[in-house]
C-alpha positions in Angstrom: -8.8 7.8 13.0 -5.1 8.8 12.5 -4.0 12.2 11.3 -0.5 13.6 10.8 -0.2 17.4 11.2 3.0 19.0 9.9 4.0 22.6 10.8 7.0 23.6 8.7 9.0 26.7 8.1 12.5 27.6 7.0 14.1 26.9 10.4 12.3 23.9 11.9 9.5 21.4 11.4 7.0 20.2 14.0 5.1 17.0 13.5 2.1 15.9 15.5 0.4 12.5 15.2 -3.2 12.5 16.3 -5.2 9.4 17.1 -8.9 10.2 17.4 -8.0 13.8 17.7 -5.7 13.0 20.7 -2.0 13.9 20.5 0.1 10.7 20.8 3.4 11.6 19.2 5.2 14.9 18.7 8.5 15.8 17.1 10.2 19.2 16.6 13.4 19.2 14.6 15.9 21.9 13.7 16.3 21.8 9.9 19.8 23.2 10.4 20.8 20.1 12.4 23.2 18.1 10.2 23.4 14.9 12.3 20.2 13.2 11.2 20.1 9.5 11.9 21.0 7.7 8.7 23.4 10.2 7.3 26.6 8.7 5.9 29.9 10.5 6.5 33.6 10.2 5.6 35.2 10.5 9.0 38.7 10.7 10.4 39.8 8.8 13.5 41.0 11.4 16.0 41.6 9.4 19.2 41.7 5.7 20.1 40.3 4.9 23.6 41.6 1.4 24.4 40.0 1.3 27.8 36.6 1.8 26.2 37.5 -0.2 23.1 36.2 2.7 21.1 37.3 5.7 19.1 36.4 9.4 18.6 35.8 10.3 15.0 35.8 13.7 13.3 32.9 13.9 10.8 33.1 17.7 10.3 31.0 19.0 13.2 31.7 20.9 16.4 31.6 17.7 18.5 33.6 14.5 17.8 31.4 11.5 17.2 31.8 8.2 19.0 32.1 4.6 17.6 32.5 1.4 19.7 34.4 -1.6 18.4 31.2 -3.7 18.3 29.5 -1.0 16.2 32.0 -1.4 13.4 30.1 -4.4 12.2 31.4 -7.8 11.1 31.7 -6.6 7.5 33.9 -3.6 8.4 37.1 -5.1 6.9 35.4 -5.6 3.6 33.8 -2.1 3.5 37.0 -0.4 4.8 39.1 -2.2 2.2 36.7 -1.0 -0.5 36.8 2.6 0.8 40.6 2.7 1.0 40.9 1.5 -2.6 38.6 4.4 -3.7 40.6 6.9 -1.7 43.9 5.7 -3.1 42.6 5.8 -6.8 39.6 8.0 -7.2 39.4 7.6 -10.9 38.7 3.9 -11.0 35.9 1.9 -9.4 37.7 -1.0 -7.5 36.6 -4.6 -7.7 34.6 -5.8 -4.7 36.7 -8.2 -2.5 35.1 -10.1 0.3 37.4 -10.3 3.4 37.1 -12.4 6.6 34.6 -10.9 9.1 35.7 -8.8 12.1 36.7 -10.7 15.2 33.9 -10.3 17.7 36.3 -10.2 20.7 38.9 -8.0 19.1 40.4 -4.7 20.1 39.7 -1.4 18.2 43.4 -0.5 18.2 44.1 -3.5 16.0 41.6 -2.2 13.4 41.7 1.6 13.5 44.6 4.1 13.9 44.6 7.8 14.5 44.3 9.8 11.2 42.6 6.9 9.4 39.7 7.8 7.1 36.6 5.6 7.5 33.1 5.4 6.2 30.5 5.8 9.0 26.8 6.2 9.5 25.0 8.1 12.3 22.8 5.8 14.5 22.1 8.3 17.3 22.0 12.1 17.3 24.1 14.1 19.8 22.5 14.1 23.2 23.5 16.7 25.8 27.3 16.7 26.0 27.7 13.5 24.0 28.5 13.5 20.3 26.8 11.5 17.6 26.9 7.7 17.8 28.3 6.0 14.7 28.2 2.6 13.0 30.6 1.2 10.5 27.8 -1.0 9.1 26.2 1.0 6.4 22.5 0.5 5.7 20.1 2.4 3.4 16.4 2.3 4.5 13.4 2.3 2.2 9.7 1.7 2.8 9.7 -2.0 2.0 13.3 -3.0 2.7 16.7 -2.0 4.2 19.7 -2.5 1.9 23.3 -3.2 3.2 26.0 -2.8 0.6 29.4 -4.6 0.5 28.0 -7.6 2.4 27.1 -11.3 1.8 24.2 -12.1 -0.4 21.8 -12.5 2.5 18.0 -11.9 2.5 16.2 -11.6 5.9 12.5 -11.2 6.5 10.9 -9.3 9.3 9.9 -11.6 12.2 6.6 -9.7 12.4 5.5 -11.4 9.2 3.9 -14.6 10.7 2.8 -16.3 7.5 5.5 -18.8 6.6 4.5 -19.1 3.0 4.6 -15.3 2.6 8.1 -15.3 4.1 9.3 -17.9 1.6 7.6 -15.9 -1.3 9.2 -12.6 -0.3 12.7 -14.2 0.2 12.6 -15.9 -3.1 11.2 -12.9 -4.9 13.7 -10.4 -3.5 16.6 -12.8 -4.0 15.8 -13.1 -7.7 16.0 -9.4 -8.2 18.8 -8.5 -5.7 22.2 -7.6 -7.2 25.3 -9.3 -5.9 27.3 -8.0 -2.9 24.2 -6.6 -1.2 22.2 -7.9 1.7 18.5 -7.1 2.3 16.2 -7.0 5.3 12.5 -7.1 4.2 10.3 -5.0 6.3 6.8 -5.9 7.6 5.0 -3.5 5.3 6.4 -5.5 2.3 3.9 -8.3 3.1 1.7 -9.0 0.0 3.6 -6.6 -2.3 4.3 -7.4 -5.9 7.7 -7.8 -7.5 7.4 -4.5 -9.5 7.0 -2.4 -6.3 9.9 -4.1 -4.6 12.1 -3.9 -7.7 11.4 -0.2 -8.1 12.4 0.5 -4.5 15.5 -1.7 -4.8 16.7 0.4 -7.8 16.1 3.6 -5.8 18.2 2.3 -2.8 21.0 1.1 -5.1 21.1 4.5 -6.8 21.4 6.2 -3.4 24.4 4.0 -2.6 26.0 4.7 -6.0 25.6 8.4 -5.4 27.3 8.0 -2.0 30.3 6.3 -3.6 30.4 9.1 -6.2 30.5 11.7 -3.4 33.3 9.7 -1.7 35.4 9.8 -4.9 34.9 13.5 -5.2 35.5 14.3 -1.4 38.4 16.4 -0.4 38.0 16.2 3.3 35.8 14.7 6.1 32.2 15.5 5.9 28.7 14.5 4.7 28.5 12.1 1.8 24.8 11.1 1.8 22.0 12.7 3.6 18.9 10.8 4.8 15.7 11.9 3.2 14.3 15.1 4.7 13.2 14.6 8.3 9.5 15.0 7.3 9.8 12.4 4.5 11.7 9.9 6.6 9.0 10.1 9.3 6.2 9.7 6.7 8.1 6.7 5.3 8.2 5.0 8.7 4.6 5.9 9.5 2.8 5.5 6.2 1.8 1.9 7.0 -0.3 3.1 9.9 -3.2 3.9 7.6 -3.5 7.6 8.1 -6.7 9.1 7.0 -5.2 12.6 6.4 -1.8 14.3 6.3 -2.0 18.1 6.6 1.0 20.3 5.8 1.0 24.1 6.0 4.1 24.8 3.8 3.9 24.4 0.0 7.4 23.2 -0.6 7.1 20.5 2.1 3.7 19.6 0.8 5.1 19.0 -2.8 8.0 17.0 -1.4 5.7 14.6 0.6 3.1 14.5 -2.2 5.8 13.4 -4.6 7.2 10.8 -2.2 3.7 9.3 -1.6 3.0 9.1 -5.3 6.3 7.3 -5.7 5.9 4.7 -2.9 2.2 4.5 -2.3 0.2 6.2 -5.1 -3.0 4.8 -3.7 -2.5 7.0 -0.6 -1.3 10.2 -2.4 -4.7 11.9 -2.1 -4.5 11.9 1.7 -1.8 14.5 1.6 -3.4 18.0 1.8 -2.1 21.5 1.9 -3.5 23.5 4.8 -4.4 27.1 3.7 -6.2 28.4 6.7 -5.3 31.7 8.3 -5.2 30.3 11.9 -1.9 28.5 12.7 -2.2 24.8 11.7 -1.5 23.6 15.2 -4.2 25.9 16.7 -6.7 24.8 14.1 -6.3 21.1 14.9 -6.1 21.6 18.7 -2.4 20.6 18.9 -1.1 23.7 20.7 -3.6 23.3 23.6 -2.7 19.6 24.0 1.1 20.3 24.0 0.7 22.8 26.8 -1.4 20.3 28.8 0.8 17.2 28.1 4.4 18.5 28.5 4.3 19.9 32.0 5.9 18.3 35.0 2.4 17.4 36.3 0.2 15.6 33.7 -3.5 15.1 34.6 -5.5 12.2 33.1 -8.8 10.7 34.2 -11.0 12.4 36.8 -8.5 14.1 39.0 -5.7 11.5 38.8 -2.3 12.8 37.6 1.3 11.8 36.9 4.4 13.7 38.1 7.3 13.3 35.7 10.9 14.2 36.7 14.2 13.8 34.9 17.5 13.1 36.6 20.9 12.7 35.1 20.5 8.9 35.0 16.8 8.2 34.5 13.2 9.4 34.3 11.0 9.0 37.4 7.2 8.9 37.0 4.9 9.0 40.1 1.3 8.0 39.8 -1.1 9.9 42.0 -4.9 9.2 42.5 -5.5 12.9 43.4 -9.3 13.4 43.9 -10.2 10.2 42.1 -11.5 8.2 45.1 -14.9 6.5 45.0 -16.7 5.8 48.3 -18.1 2.6 46.8 -14.7 1.1 46.1 -12.2 -0.3 48.5 -8.6 1.1 48.4 -7.3 -1.9 46.5 -9.9 -1.7 43.7 -9.4 2.1 43.5 -5.6 1.7 43.2 -6.0 -0.9 40.5 -8.3 1.3 38.5 -6.1 4.3 38.7 -2.9 2.3 37.9 -4.5 0.8 34.8 -5.5 4.2 33.5 -2.1 5.6 34.4 -0.5 2.9 32.3 -2.3 4.2 29.2 -1.2 7.8 29.9 2.4 6.7 30.7 2.6 4.8 27.4 1.3 8.0 25.6 3.9 10.1 27.4 6.8 7.8 26.5 5.9 8.1 22.8 5.0 11.8 23.0 8.2 13.0 24.7 10.3 10.2 23.1 11.6 9.3 26.5 14.5 6.9 26.4 17.0 5.3 28.8 15.9 4.0 32.2 12.4 4.8 33.3 11.2 4.1 36.9 7.4 4.2 37.5 6.0 4.4 41.1 2.5 3.0 40.8 0.0 3.4 43.7 0.6 0.6 46.2 -1.4 -2.6 45.8 -1.3 -5.7 48.0 -2.9 -8.2 45.7 -0.3 -9.9 43.4 -2.9 -10.7 40.8 -3.7 -6.9 40.5 0.0 -6.2 40.2 0.2 -8.7 37.4 -2.8 -7.0 35.6 -0.9 -3.7 35.6 2.2 -5.3 34.2 0.2 -7.1 31.5 -1.6 -3.9 30.6 1.7 -2.0 30.2 3.1 -5.0 28.2 0.2 -5.0 25.8 0.3 -1.2 25.3 4.1 -1.2 24.6 3.7 -3.7 21.8 2.6 -0.7 19.7 5.9 1.1 20.5 8.3 1.3 17.5 11.3 1.8 19.9 13.0 -1.2 21.3 12.2 -1.7 25.0 12.2 -4.0 28.0 9.7 -4.1 30.9 10.3 -5.6 34.3 7.3 -6.8 36.5 6.3 -4.7 39.4 8.3 -5.0 42.6 6.7 -5.6 46.0 6.7 -1.8 46.4 4.7 -1.5 43.1 7.7 0.0 41.2 8.1 -0.8 37.6 11.4 -0.4 35.6 11.4 0.1 31.8 14.4 0.6 29.5 13.6 2.2 26.1 15.7 2.8 23.1 17.1 6.3 22.9 18.0 7.6 19.4 17.2 11.3 19.6 17.2 13.7 22.6 14.1 13.6 24.7 11.6 16.3 23.7 11.4 19.0 26.4 8.9 21.9 26.1 8.6 24.7 28.6 4.9 25.0 29.3 5.3 27.8 31.9 4.5 31.3 30.5 5.9 34.6 31.5 3.4 36.6 33.6 1.0 38.2 31.1 0.6 41.3 33.2 4.2 42.2 34.3 6.2 40.1 31.8 8.5 39.0 34.6 9.4 42.5 35.8 7.2 42.5 38.9 5.6 45.8 37.7 2.7 46.2 35.4 1.1 49.0 33.3 -2.6 49.6 33.6 -4.3 46.9 31.5 -6.8 49.4 30.2 -3.9 51.0 28.2 -3.1 47.7 26.3 -5.3 48.5 23.3 -3.8 52.0 23.2 -0.3 50.5 23.1 -1.4 48.3 20.2 -2.8 51.2 18.3 0.5 53.1 18.8 2.4 50.2 17.3 -0.1 50.1 14.3 0.4 53.8 13.8 4.2 53.4 13.7 4.0 50.5 11.3 1.7 52.4 8.8 3.0 56.0 9.1 6.7 55.5 10.0 7.6 52.1 8.5 5.2 52.6 5.5 3.9 49.1 5.7 0.3 48.8 4.6 -0.2 45.0 4.7 0.5 43.4 8.0 -1.0 41.0 10.6 -1.4 41.4 14.4 -0.9 38.0 16.1 -2.5 38.0 19.5 -4.0 35.8 22.2 -7.5 34.5 21.2 -9.1 36.3 24.2 -7.7 39.7 23.2 -8.7 39.0 19.6 -12.2 38.3 20.6 -12.3 41.6 22.5 -11.0 43.5 19.5 -13.6 41.9 17.3 -16.4 42.6 19.7 -19.4 44.8 18.6 -20.8 46.1 15.4 -18.1 48.8 15.2 -15.2 46.9 16.7 -11.8 48.2 17.6 -10.5 46.1 14.7 -12.8 47.9 12.2 -11.9 51.3 13.6 -8.2 50.5 13.1 -8.7 49.2 9.6 -10.6 52.4 8.7 -8.2 54.8 10.4 -4.9 53.2 9.4 -5.0 50.5 6.6 -7.5 48.1 5.1 -4.5 45.7 4.7 -4.5 45.2 8.5 -5.4 41.7 9.7 -6.0 40.1 13.1 -4.9 36.6 13.8 -5.5 34.7 17.1 -2.7 32.4 18.2 -2.9 30.1 21.2 0.9 29.9 21.6 1.0 33.6 22.7 0.6 34.7 26.3 -2.4 36.8 27.4 -0.9 40.2 26.7 1.8 39.1 24.2 1.7 40.1 20.6 3.7 40.3 17.4 3.3 41.9 14.0 4.0 40.0 10.7 4.5 41.5 7.3 3.0 40.1 4.1 5.8 37.5 3.9 5.0 36.4 7.4 8.2 37.8 8.8 8.2 39.5 12.2 8.3 43.3 11.9 11.1 44.8 14.0 9.5 47.8 15.7 12.8 49.0 17.2 14.3 50.0 13.8 12.6 53.4 13.8 
C-alpha cells in the first residue's frame, strides 16, 4: 500500500511517501528556490576555466552556475547557432540548421567566450558552496517521454521495457507522430499506451518548448525562460506509475493543481487525489512527524535493539552497523552477524532514499568470516537498490566487511535537526515552576482577547499538554472558552516541544504577542 502525503503552504512544501504506513521517502523544498532541476535559462558566460575545461555562467542568481565542456552536449553547435540567430533578430523565427556535432575531445575555450549568451538547463541544484550544475543539452520531460529539441530525428526506448515487439511498436508509433528536428526518449511507463495518449503529451511538450523560444525572443537580460512544473507536480509525474492508492494534500490550491494534472495525464487515477480537511496537522494525522523524528537522527534504531550510526564528512557518508542488544544465545556469532547485516541492508536502503544521500557512501557492516555470508549481504543490497530511481554503483564487501556505494546526487541531502530544546528551561539553564505553565497560557489568551481584540484563534501545543487541558468534565479548555471566547480552539501538534506553544489566528498566521 503506497500513499503520498503532501504538506504545503506559501513558503515550502513537504512530501512524504509511505509504503505500508512506513516512511520511505521524504522531501522538503523551499518554494522560493528558483534553481529547480529542469529550469531553462538564458545565461551569460562569466569566466572560462581552461584547467577544468569548464566555465562559470551567470543565470541571474547570487551564485554563478557551472558547466563542463562535456555537459554542453554533442548538439550544442546546432542549438547555439539557433539561439544566436534569435538574439540577433528577435522578430523572425530562424530556419533550423543542423551543424556538425561537438568534438568529444575539444576544449571549452574553442566553443565559449566570456560575455557570450547561451541557452542552458539546470541538472543539479546548488549544493553547499557550489552553484547550480548546467547542461547545454535541453530536454523537456513528460510522463511518457522526454523531448529534446534541435536534434537529430532519433527515437529511443527505455531499456527497462523488455518486450522486443513492444519496443518496435512504440518506436514506430512515436516516430510517425514526432515532428522534425526533435529527438525523443520513450519512458518505461509508456509501455502499452495508445497513440492518442502519446500524441497528446507530445503536443504539450512541443508547446512548452515553443513558449521557451517565445520567452527567449522577449528576454532583455539573463534569467529564467522556462520553469519546470511545480515541484509537487513534477514529483507526482515521476511517481505516478508506482500505483499509489491515495494522494492526500492539505492545501486547496496545490490540491487543484495536482487534480488537474492527474486528470490530464491519468484520468483513471484522478480520484485518488484527496483534499485533507482535518484539524490535526496532516503529518501528525498520518504519523509522519513521529517517523521523521525517529528516522533522521544520527543514531537510527531498527529491529530488536540493533541500530545504525550515520555520520557525514566533507567527502562522504559513513554508516556503521551495530548489533546493540540483538544477540541470541542460540545463535553463533557468524549467524547473528549475518542476520543483523541483512536487516541493516534494508534500513540502509530506506535511509538512502529517505535522506536522498548522494556521493560516496561507506558502510561498515558487522564482521563476518564466511565469504558466502558476505556475498549474501552484497546480493541483498544489490536487489534492494534495484528499486532506487537514482543512478548508483555498489562494490562487494571487502575482507573487513566494508561496502562502498556511489549514488547520484542531484539535490542537497536532506538534513533535519531532531534534537529539541529543553522543554523545561528552553536552553537557558533555568526554569520556571511547571505548575505555572497553564497560568502563563491563560495570561496569553487574556492578552489576545482583551488587548489584541482577537476572538477566533487556535492554541497549538504538545499532545500531552493538550490532553491535560482537555481532562475532566469541566476542563481548563472549557473554562477558558467560557471566560474568554467561544472562538478559542486547542490543536495538538507533535512537532512542538513539551512546553512549547504558538497561537494562530483564523487565517492560520502566527499571532505576534510582542506587539502590545
